[in-house]
VOFI-432445 format. One record per residue (C-alpha): chain; residue number from 1; x, y, z; residue in one letter. Coordinates in nm, 2 decimals, decimal comma. Last residue first. Layout:
N
R  cadena  num      c1      c2      c3  residuo
R       A  NUM       X       Y       Z        a
...
***
This chain:
242
R  cadena  num      c1      c2      c3  residuo
R       A  242    4,57   -6,36    0,86        r
R       A  241    4,23   -6,42    1,00        l
R       A  240    4,28   -6,13    1,24        k
R       A  239    4,34   -5,90    0,96        l
R       A  238    4,01   -6,00    0,79        s
R       A  237    3,82   -5,94    1,11        a
R       A  236    3,97   -5,60    1,15        i
R       A  235    3,88   -5,50    0,79        l
R       A  234    3,52   -5,63    0,84        v
R       A  233    3,48   -5,43    1,16        e
R       A  232    3,63   -5,12    1,00        n
R       A  231    3,39   -5,15    0,70        y
R       A  230    3,10   -5,18    0,94        a
R       A  229    3,21   -4,87    1,12        a
R       A  228    3,26   -4,69    0,79        k
R       A  227    2,91   -4,80    0,69        l
R       A  226    2,76   -4,66    1,01        r
R       A  225    2,95   -4,33    0,98        l
R       A  224    2,83   -4,29    0,62        a
R       A  223    2,47   -4,36    0,73        e
R       A  222    2,48   -4,10    1,01        y
R       A  221    2,63   -3,84    0,78        n
R       A  220    2,36   -3,91    0,52        t
R       A  219    2,08   -3,90    0,77        e
R       A  218    2,20   -3,56    0,90        v
R       A  217    2,24   -3,43    0,55        e
R       A  216    1,90   -3,56    0,45        r
R       A  215    1,74   -3,38    0,74        q
R       A  214    1,92   -3,05    0,65        a
R       A  213    1,81   -3,09    0,28        a
R       A  212    1,45   -3,16    0,39        a
R       A  211    1,45   -2,85    0,61        e
R       A  210    1,59   -2,64    0,33        r
R       A  209    1,34   -2,77    0,08        l
R       A  208    1,05   -2,71    0,33        a
R       A  207    1,17   -2,35    0,37        y
R       A  206    1,21   -2,30    0,00        l
R       A  205    0,86   -2,44   -0,06        s
R       A  204    0,71   -2,20    0,20        k
R       A  203    0,90   -1,91    0,04        e
R       A  202    0,79   -2,02   -0,30        v
R       A  201    0,42   -2,02   -0,19        s
R       A  200    0,45   -1,68   -0,03        q
R       A  199    0,61   -1,54   -0,35        w
R       A  198    0,33   -1,71   -0,56        k
R       A  197    0,07   -1,53   -0,35        k
R       A  196    0,26   -1,20   -0,39        e
R       A  195    0,28   -1,26   -0,77        i
R       A  194   -0,09   -1,33   -0,78        n
R       A  193   -0,16   -1,01   -0,60        k
R       A  192    0,06   -0,82   -0,85        l
R       A  191   -0,12   -0,99   -1,14        k
R       A  190   -0,45   -0,88   -1,00        i
R       A  189   -0,32   -0,53   -0,96        y
R       A  188   -0,20   -0,53   -1,32        e
R       A  187   -0,53   -0,66   -1,45        n
R       A  186   -0,72   -0,38   -1,27        s
R       A  185   -1,04   -0,48   -1,10        k
R       A  184   -0,90   -0,43   -0,75        e
R       A  183   -0,77   -0,09   -0,85        l
R       A  182   -1,10    0,01   -1,00        r
R       A  181   -1,29   -0,08   -0,68        f
R       A  180   -1,03    0,10   -0,46        k
R       A  179   -1,06    0,41   -0,69        t
R       A  178   -1,43    0,41   -0,66        q
R       A  177   -1,42    0,36   -0,28        e
R       A  176   -1,16    0,64   -0,24        l
R       A  175   -1,36    0,88   -0,46        e
R       A  174   -1,67    0,81   -0,25        d
R       A  173   -1,47    0,87    0,07        m
R       A  172   -1,32    1,19   -0,08        l
R       A  171   -1,67    1,32   -0,15        k
R       A  170   -1,78    1,22    0,20        q
R       A  169   -1,49    1,42    0,35        y
R       A  168   -1,56    1,72    0,13        s
R       A  167   -1,92    1,71    0,24        n
R       A  166   -1,82    1,68    0,61        n
R       A  165   -1,58    1,97    0,57        a
R       A  164   -1,86    2,18    0,42        e
R       A  163   -2,09    2,07    0,70        p
R       A  162   -1,82    2,19    0,96        l
R       A  161   -1,75    2,52    0,80        e
R       A  160   -2,10    2,66    0,88        k
R       A  159   -2,08    2,54    1,24        e
R       A  158   -1,74    2,70    1,26        l
R       A  157   -1,87    3,04    1,15        i
R       A  156   -2,15    3,01    1,41        k
R       A  155   -1,89    2,93    1,68        r
R       A  154   -1,68    3,23    1,58        r
R       A  153   -1,99    3,45    1,61        n
R       A  152   -2,06    3,30    1,95        e
R       A  151   -1,71    3,36    2,06        l
R       A  150   -1,72    3,72    1,95        e
R       A  149   -2,06    3,76    2,13        q
R       A  148   -1,92    3,61    2,44        r
R       A  147   -1,62    3,84    2,43        t
R       A  146   -1,85    4,14    2,38        q
R       A  145   -2,07    4,02    2,66        e
R       A  144   -1,77    3,98    2,89        k
R       A  143   -1,66    4,33    2,82        r
R       A  142   -2,01    4,47    2,88        a
R       A  141   -2,06    4,27    3,19        k
R       A  140   -1,72    4,39    3,33        m
R       A  139   -1,83    4,74    3,27        d
R       A  138   -2,17    4,68    3,44        e
R       A  137   -2,03    4,54    3,76        i
R       A  136   -2,34    4,44    3,96        n
R       A  135   -2,38    4,10    3,78        g
R       A  134   -2,03    3,99    3,88        f
R       A  133   -2,11    3,63    3,97        q
R       A  132   -2,37    3,61    3,69        e
R       A  131   -2,11    3,73    3,44        m
R       A  130   -1,87    3,46    3,57        k
R       A  129   -2,12    3,19    3,49        e
R       A  128   -2,19    3,33    3,15        n
R       A  127   -1,82    3,35    3,08        i
R       A  126   -1,77    2,99    3,19        e
R       A  125   -2,05    2,88    2,96        k
R       A  124   -1,91    3,07    2,67        a
R       A  123   -1,57    2,91    2,73        r
R       A  122   -1,73    2,57    2,74        e
R       A  121   -1,92    2,63    2,42        r
R       A  120   -1,61    2,78    2,25        i
R       A  119   -1,40    2,48    2,36        q
R       A  118   -1,67    2,24    2,22        n
R       A  117   -1,66    2,43    1,88        n
R       A  116   -1,29    2,44    1,88        d
R       A  115   -1,27    2,06    1,94        m
R       A  114   -1,53    1,99    1,67        k
R       A  113   -1,34    2,20    1,42        l
R       A  112   -1,01    2,03    1,52        n
R       A  111   -1,16    1,69    1,49        k
R       A  110   -1,30    1,78    1,15        e
R       A  109   -0,97    1,91    1,03        l
R       A  108   -0,79    1,59    1,15        e
R       A  107   -1,04    1,37    0,97        d
R       A  106   -1,00    1,59    0,66        m
R       A  105   -0,63    1,55    0,68        e
R       A  104   -0,66    1,17    0,72        l
R       A  103   -0,90    1,16    0,43        l
R       A  102   -0,65    1,35    0,21        k
R       A  101   -0,38    1,10    0,30        e
R       A  100   -0,62    0,82    0,21        q
R       A   99   -0,69    0,99   -0,12        l
R       A   98   -0,32    1,01   -0,19        r
R       A   97   -0,27    0,65   -0,12        v
R       A   96   -0,56    0,54   -0,34        y
R       A   95   -0,44    0,77   -0,62        l
R       A   94   -0,10    0,62   -0,60        e
R       A   93   -0,24    0,27   -0,62        k
R       A   92   -0,45    0,37   -0,92        l
R       A   91   -0,14    0,50   -1,08        t
R       A   90    0,06    0,19   -1,01        s
R       A   89   -0,23   -0,03   -1,13        a
R       A   88   -0,24    0,14   -1,46        s
R       A   87   -0,54    0,35   -1,57        i
R       A   86   -0,72    0,22   -1,88        n
R       A   85   -1,06    0,36   -1,81        e
R       A   84   -0,95    0,73   -1,81        d
R       A   83   -1,25    0,96   -1,76        s
R       A   82   -1,21    0,99   -1,38        k
R       A   81   -0,83    0,99   -1,39        l
R       A   80   -0,82    1,34   -1,54        g
R       A   79   -0,99    1,49   -1,24        t
R       A   78   -0,74    1,35   -1,00        l
R       A   77   -0,44    1,48   -1,19        d
R       A   76   -0,12    1,27   -1,13        f
R       A   75    0,22    1,27   -0,97        n
R       A   74    0,41    0,94   -0,95        t
R       A   73    0,69    0,90   -0,69        n
R       A   72    0,51    0,66   -0,46        q
R       A   71    0,39    0,44   -0,74        s
R       A   70    0,73    0,42   -0,89        v
R       A   69    0,87    0,32   -0,55        l
R       A   68    0,61    0,05   -0,50        y
R       A   67    0,66   -0,09   -0,85        l
R       A   66    1,03   -0,10   -0,80        n
R       A   65    0,99   -0,27   -0,46        t
R       A   64    0,76   -0,53   -0,62        v
R       A   63    1,00   -0,59   -0,90        n
R       A   62    1,31   -0,62   -0,67        t
R       A   61    1,13   -0,86   -0,44        s
R       A   60    1,01   -1,08   -0,73        i
R       A   59    1,37   -1,09   -0,87        l
R       A   58    1,51   -1,18   -0,52        e
R       A   57    1,25   -1,45   -0,48        l
R       A   56    1,33   -1,59   -0,82        i
R       A   55    1,70   -1,59   -0,75        r
R       A   54    1,64   -1,76   -0,41        v
R       A   53    1,44   -2,03   -0,58        v
R       A   52    1,71   -2,08   -0,84        e
R       A   51    1,98   -2,10   -0,58        a
R       A   50    1,77   -2,36   -0,38        s
R       A   49    1,72   -2,56   -0,70        k
R       A   48    2,09   -2,56   -0,78        e
R       A   47    2,18   -2,64   -0,42        d
R       A   46    1,94   -2,94   -0,42        i
R       A   45    2,09   -3,07   -0,74        r
R       A   44    2,44   -3,03   -0,59        s
R       A   43    2,33   -3,22   -0,28        e
R       A   42    2,19   -3,50   -0,50        e
R       A   41    2,51   -3,52   -0,70        e
R       A   40    2,73   -3,51   -0,39        v
R       A   39    2,52   -3,79   -0,23        r
R       A   38    2,53   -4,00   -0,54        l
R       A   37    2,91   -3,97   -0,55        s
R       A   36    2,94   -4,04   -0,18        d
R       A   35    2,72   -4,35   -0,23        y
R       A   34    2,91   -4,47   -0,53        s
R       A   33    3,24   -4,46   -0,34        n
R       A   32    3,08   -4,62   -0,03        l
R       A   31    2,93   -4,89   -0,24        f
R       A   30    3,26   -4,97   -0,42        e
R       A   29    3,44   -4,98   -0,09        d
R       A   28    3,17   -5,21    0,06        i
R       A   27    3,19   -5,43   -0,25        q
R       A   26    3,57   -5,44   -0,23        m
R       A   25    3,56   -5,53    0,14        e
R       A   24    3,30   -5,80    0,06        k
R       A   23    3,53   -5,95   -0,20        l
R       A   22    3,82   -5,94    0,05        k
R       A   21    3,61   -6,11    0,31        l
R       A   20    3,51   -6,38    0,06        e
R       A   19    3,87   -6,42   -0,06        r
R       A   18    3,98   -6,45    0,31        y
R       A   17    3,71   -6,70    0,38        k
R       A   16    3,83   -6,91    0,08        e
R       A   15    4,19   -6,87    0,19        n
R       A   14    4,10   -6,99    0,53        k
R       A   13    3,90   -7,29    0,39        e
R       A   12    4,20   -7,37    0,16        e
R       A   11    4,43   -7,36    0,46        l
R       A   10    4,20   -7,59    0,66        c
R       A    9    4,19   -7,83    0,37        q
R       A    8    4,57   -7,82    0,33        n
R       A    7    4,61   -7,89    0,70        e
R       A    6    4,37   -8,18    0,69        s
R       A    5    4,55   -8,33    0,39        k
R       A    4    4,88   -8,28    0,55        n
R       A    3    4,75   -8,46    0,87        n
R       A    2    4,62   -8,74    0,66        s
R       A    1    4,95   -8,79    0,50        m
***
């Protein structure tokens, strides 16, 4: 009688442990199911935000590109812009680019004029030296003198052209500074600079978001594996008790 009672008690304890293990197993399954659901929901929300950020970046990129293309293809009258106080940022930008191109051309012209002037001086020096070497040959002296005179005349012409080139260069520099000032004060230009700053900020945020998503995915995968391992241990333990 006592043995039967002991066996019944032992059986009840085993049944109680089995029920506890079964309950834990159900709780783990429920947690895993809810965890996967929450993970999917969170990943979906991250994907939506990432897609929205990418869409905004693409829109900004398209608008900036269009603004640049429009400004590159715009023809304008420089004299007419001086009296226009409501010039658009794209027109001012085009003017700025055109003035820079003109300045480059003037720089090149000035370099060429100076180079020609130096070459003429060197050539005249060489001629003078050769004339001294052949001082007894009158005919050669006459030809050399004619050549020297021609070179000297050309040098004088270049010396007259050089100040004009410098004046034109300075005028273009003044126009460039004025245009740059008006461009920087333009509302559209300020908006464009703000868009560029926001674009950079969005790019940083997108990068951080992607990094966080990647880290969360790694942590999620690790946690899921750990829970599955714990679940398997519990399941094996419950089977052994049977």
